[in-house]
Residue, then its C-alpha position, 0 to 999 in steps of 0.5 A: m247917882k245923879l240925885a244923889f249928886f244933887q241932894r250932896l250939893s243942896q246940903l252942901c249949899s244950905v252949909l254956905l247959906y246959913n253961914a255965910y257971915l264970913a267976917g265973924f270966922v276973921t273977927g270972932s264976932i257973932y252976926q247981929g244983922p236984921l236976918k237974925l229975926i229969921p229962922c233957920p230952916g235946918f239944925n245950925c247954931h245962931s252963935c256960930p261966927g257965921a250964922l246968919f240966921v236965929c236957930p229955931v230950937g234955940a229960939l223956941q227954948f229962949f221964948a219958953a224960958y222968958g214967957r214970950y210965947y207969942l214969939s214961940l208961935y212966930i218960930l212954930g208957924f215958920i216950922a208949920l209953914l216948911g212942914a206943910v210943904g213937904g214934911r221932913f224934907i229939910c232933913g234930907w236936903a238942907c240941914p247942915f247937921g244932917f250932911l255932917q252925919d251923912m260924911l262921918n258915917k261914910l267912914p269904913v268904921k263896923k256900923f250898928k243898928i239904932p233900935r227903933r223905941l229910941e227914936y221916941l226920945r226926940y219927942v221927950i227931948l221936944v217936949g220935955v227939956i225944949f218946953i217944960a224944962a226951959a219954962v220951969t227952970r227958965e233955963p235953956w238946958f238943951c242949948k247950954i248942956i246937950c246941943p253938940a251944933g252949939t259946940l261944935e259950930a259956936g262954942i269951939p271956934l269961938l275960943l279958939l278966935n277969942e282969947h279973952l273968953r278962955h276963962m269960961i272954960g270949965p266943968v259945964f264946957i267939958v261936959k258939952l265936949v264929951l258929948l260932942f265927941g260921944f255924938l261924932a263918934w255914934m255918927a260914924v257908927a250908926k246912920r244920923p242918930f242926931c236925927r232919929v233920937v235927939c233932934p227936937l227940930g226934926a221931931l216937929y217937922g216928922l209930925c208934919n209927915h203926914l199932913s204935907f202937900v208933898k207926900m210919898a207913896f208905896n205901890k205894892k204890886a210894882c215892888v219886888y221886895d228885894a230890899t234895894c232901897a235899905p241900904a240907901c236910907p240914911v235913917d233906916h226907913r223900910m218903904y216896902r214895910d214901914d209907912p212911907n209918911a212916918s215920920r222917920c223919912i227924911r224924904c231923901l229920896r234915895c229909896r226912889s233912885v234905886c227901888t223898881p220904877k213904878a214903886i215909890h211915888i211922889t204925890a202933891g196934894q192928893s192921897s198917898d195911895p199909888p196911882r192906878e195903872s191904866c188898862 
């Protein structure tokens, strides 16, 4: 319970920190200061009235569309740096959209599992939409059509706060609203569907799970295989059955907090094999 509290607190703090430009929520303006040169670690729209940092996904798309590939290396380097430390730990501890999904999934409605094959779709979106489609068509299609964070955090608030923007409401915005409400409904009935199936930022962080300084390790001898950890995991990962450092794992440590002592370990700067028991 203590770990769950600190995780929720960390997630909430990330929401407040990333969107601390309070004047934007009053004036309906977007922050354009020097902090906008810094990528946001989590998934948060940079057009949100309160956003202080640039969305790395939006920036990658923009740079791919307009040929500024050297700037893409800056964004990718930032993501790689965070990923090299803890893999997808940002997804579990400091992502506003992950926090939203966790909260919506608490609604008392019937739940459904996400087929694991669907999880490969996030890599198709990362390569096909973020890079290839943007570079070929010179259009940021993910931000323009797909991204529910952009609609929820930027589109709706900016239209509510700026009457002169409302004439821009048209078929594209209607499609974005339909997708947003579709995602919100999916989040209520399944565990973190956006993270697992769609999110390109999570896909990039996930590639670092096996290479990061901090890793997860599982001790088969200590596990009693009672599946206690299964309900606690927000992405349906099974430490007793799956690769402890699979790209799916968001390293929220919920499994470790409910698991048999010594079955799940955190390792730093070493092999992810469990430590040997001394005689």
